C-alpha positions as CSV (number, residue, x, y, z in Angstrom):
1,M,17.8,-4.6,63.3
2,S,17.1,-6.5,60.0
3,R,19.3,-9.4,59.1
4,S,21.0,-9.5,55.7
5,T,20.1,-12.5,53.4
6,T,23.7,-13.8,53.6
7,S,23.3,-14.3,57.4
8,M,20.0,-16.1,57.1
9,P,19.8,-19.9,57.1
10,R,19.8,-21.4,53.6
11,P,16.0,-22.2,53.4
12,F,15.2,-18.5,54.3
13,R,17.8,-17.2,51.8
14,R,16.1,-19.3,49.1
15,M,12.6,-18.0,50.1
16,A,13.9,-14.4,50.0
17,S,15.4,-14.9,46.5
18,I,12.1,-16.3,45.2
19,L,10.2,-13.4,46.7
20,L,12.6,-10.9,45.1
21,A,12.3,-12.6,41.7
22,S,8.5,-12.5,42.0
23,V,8.5,-8.8,42.7
24,C,10.8,-8.1,39.7
25,L,8.6,-10.2,37.5
26,I,5.4,-8.4,38.6
27,A,7.1,-5.0,38.0
28,A,8.3,-6.1,34.6
29,L,4.8,-7.3,33.6
30,A,3.3,-4.0,34.8
31,G,5.8,-2.1,32.7
32,C,4.9,-4.2,29.6
33,S,1.2,-3.5,30.2
34,T,1.7,0.2,30.4
35,A,3.8,0.2,27.2
36,G,1.1,-1.9,25.5
37,K,-1.6,0.7,26.4
38,D,0.5,3.5,25.0
39,A,1.1,1.6,21.8
40,V,-2.7,1.1,21.3
41,A,-3.3,4.7,22.0
42,Q,-0.7,5.8,19.4
43,G,-2.2,3.4,16.9
44,G,-5.6,5.2,16.9
45,T,-9.0,3.3,16.9
46,F,-8.9,1.8,13.4
47,D,-9.3,-2.0,13.4
48,F,-8.6,-3.6,10.1
49,V,-11.2,-6.1,9.0
50,S,-11.3,-7.8,5.5
51,P,-14.5,-9.9,5.4
52,G,-13.9,-13.0,3.3
53,G,-10.5,-11.9,2.3
54,K,-11.8,-9.0,0.2
55,T,-9.4,-6.6,-1.5
56,D,-11.8,-3.7,-1.7
57,I,-13.1,-2.9,1.8
58,F,-15.5,-0.1,2.8
59,Y,-16.2,1.1,6.3
60,D,-19.7,2.5,6.7
61,P,-21.6,4.3,8.1
62,P,-19.1,7.1,8.8
63,S,-19.8,7.0,12.6
64,S,-18.5,3.4,12.7
65,R,-15.0,4.3,11.3
66,G,-11.8,4.2,13.2
67,T,-9.0,6.8,13.1
68,I,-5.4,6.0,12.4
69,G,-2.5,7.0,14.7
70,K,0.0,9.7,14.2
71,L,1.4,9.2,10.7
72,S,4.3,11.3,9.7
73,G,7.9,11.0,8.4
74,P,10.6,12.5,6.3
75,D,9.5,14.0,3.1
76,L,10.8,12.0,0.1
77,M,11.8,14.9,-2.1
78,T,12.8,17.6,0.5
79,D,15.6,17.1,3.0
80,G,14.8,18.2,6.5
81,K,11.1,18.4,5.9
82,T,8.5,16.3,7.7
83,T,5.3,15.3,6.0
84,S,2.2,14.2,7.9
85,V,-1.5,13.4,7.5
86,D,-2.0,16.3,9.9
87,D,-0.9,18.6,7.1
88,F,-4.3,18.2,5.6
89,P,-6.9,19.1,8.2
90,G,-10.5,18.8,7.2
91,Q,-9.6,17.2,3.9
92,V,-10.2,13.7,2.5
93,V,-6.7,12.1,2.4
94,V,-5.8,9.3,-0.1
95,I,-2.8,7.4,1.3
96,N,-0.9,5.2,-1.2
97,I,1.8,2.8,-0.1
98,W,4.3,2.2,-2.9
99,G,7.8,1.3,-3.9
100,Q,9.7,2.0,-7.1
101,W,10.6,-1.7,-7.2
102,C,7.0,-2.7,-7.4
103,G,5.6,-3.3,-10.9
104,P,1.9,-2.8,-10.0
105,C,2.9,0.5,-8.3
106,R,4.4,1.7,-11.6
107,A,1.2,0.6,-13.4
108,E,-1.1,2.5,-11.2
109,A,0.9,5.7,-10.8
110,P,-0.7,7.5,-13.8
111,A,-4.2,6.6,-12.5
112,L,-3.5,8.0,-9.0
113,E,-2.2,11.2,-10.5
114,Q,-5.3,11.5,-12.7
115,V,-7.6,11.1,-9.7
116,Y,-5.5,13.5,-7.7
117,E,-5.8,16.2,-10.4
118,A,-9.5,15.5,-10.8
119,T,-10.4,15.8,-7.1
120,R,-8.0,18.2,-5.5
121,D,-10.5,21.1,-5.9
122,K,-13.0,19.1,-3.9
123,G,-10.8,19.2,-0.8
124,V,-9.0,15.9,-1.5
125,A,-5.3,15.4,-0.7
126,F,-3.0,12.6,-1.7
127,L,-0.1,11.3,0.4
128,G,2.3,8.6,-0.7
129,I,4.4,6.4,1.6
130,N,7.5,5.0,-0.1
131,V,8.6,1.7,1.4
132,R,11.5,-0.8,1.0
133,D,13.5,1.6,-1.1
134,N,16.9,1.9,0.5
135,Q,18.2,4.1,-2.3
136,Q,16.2,7.3,-1.9
137,D,17.4,8.7,-5.3
138,K,15.7,5.9,-7.1
139,A,12.4,6.6,-5.4
140,Q,12.9,10.3,-6.2
141,D,13.4,9.3,-9.9
142,F,10.1,7.4,-9.8
143,V,8.3,10.5,-8.7
144,T,10.0,12.7,-11.3
145,D,9.6,10.2,-14.1
146,N,5.9,9.6,-13.4
147,N,5.1,13.4,-12.8
148,V,3.7,12.7,-9.4
149,G,2.4,16.0,-8.0
150,Y,1.6,15.0,-4.4
151,P,4.1,14.4,-1.6
152,S,5.4,11.2,-0.2
153,I,6.9,10.1,3.1
154,Y,10.2,8.3,2.7
155,D,10.0,5.2,4.9
156,P,12.2,2.3,3.7
157,S,11.8,0.5,7.1
158,M,7.9,0.9,7.0
159,R,7.9,2.3,10.5
160,T,5.1,4.8,9.7
161,L,2.7,1.9,9.0
162,L,2.6,1.2,12.7
163,A,0.1,4.0,12.8
164,L,-2.3,1.8,10.9
165,G,-2.5,-0.8,13.6
166,G,-0.9,-4.2,14.3
167,K,-3.5,-6.1,12.1
168,F,-2.9,-4.1,9.0
169,P,-1.4,-6.2,6.1
170,T,1.9,-4.4,5.5
171,S,3.0,-7.1,3.1
172,V,0.5,-6.0,0.4
173,I,2.1,-3.4,-1.9
174,P,0.6,-1.3,-3.4
175,T,-2.2,-0.5,-0.9
176,T,-4.4,2.6,-0.9
177,L,-6.4,3.9,2.0
178,V,-9.0,6.7,1.8
179,L,-9.5,8.8,4.9
180,D,-12.6,10.9,5.3
181,R,-12.5,14.6,6.4
182,Q,-12.2,13.5,10.0
183,H,-9.3,11.3,9.0
184,R,-11.2,8.1,9.7
185,V,-10.6,5.1,7.5
186,A,-13.4,4.9,5.0
187,A,-12.0,2.5,2.4
188,V,-9.0,0.3,1.8
189,F,-7.8,-1.2,-1.5
190,L,-5.3,-4.0,-1.3
191,R,-4.4,-4.0,-5.0
192,S,-3.3,-1.9,-7.9
193,L,-6.0,0.6,-9.0
194,L,-7.4,2.2,-12.1
195,A,-8.8,5.7,-12.1
196,E,-12.3,4.3,-12.5
197,D,-11.8,2.1,-9.4
198,L,-10.7,5.0,-7.1
199,Q,-12.3,8.2,-8.3
200,P,-16.0,7.3,-7.6
201,T,-15.0,6.3,-4.0
202,V,-13.0,9.4,-3.4
203,I,-15.8,11.7,-4.7
204,R,-18.4,9.8,-2.6
205,I,-16.4,10.2,0.5
206,A,-15.6,13.9,-0.2
207,E,-19.4,14.6,-0.6
208,E,-20.8,12.6,2.2
209,D,-22.4,13.9,5.4
210,Q,-19.7,13.6,8.1
211,S,-21.8,12.2,11.0
């Protein structure tokens, strides 16, 4: 019959306690390791790299590009609706991260809409991600006032950006990403854009051979 730890001599009780603590620690570390692998899998294969601190970054050739994780969230303008990158299979997707409080975001809104209208017939979709706006109605007013024709995800806490990977600079607003037709990251712009900045890149990616 086994003896309880309370009936053991003190040195043995101490050794038993240490062994138990070690087992618990190993189990905890194993649990963290599993969670970490899940988090990486959910984040896709995209690894953000900005050589020399560049603000315009291109990932070529297409075969070298990484995919983002599952990116979806509540639709900004429609209660109860979920909007996702997966809503646009086989399309180039331009993702713009913005806030109505952001001056450069207001400045680039007409340019983004211009490129959206010019490229939508080429199989290009636009998706906004509204961040740090705790008052949803103000973000909705921004969309209405700027005649934005494409959908946005409402994400004041920026949780959807976890899909872009842990190294992605979420402090830079506005940011624009261009995903190719396989939803791999082809380009990242860490600045406010003009139509002439964005449109040639979008058209090039829409017309490229997806290999």
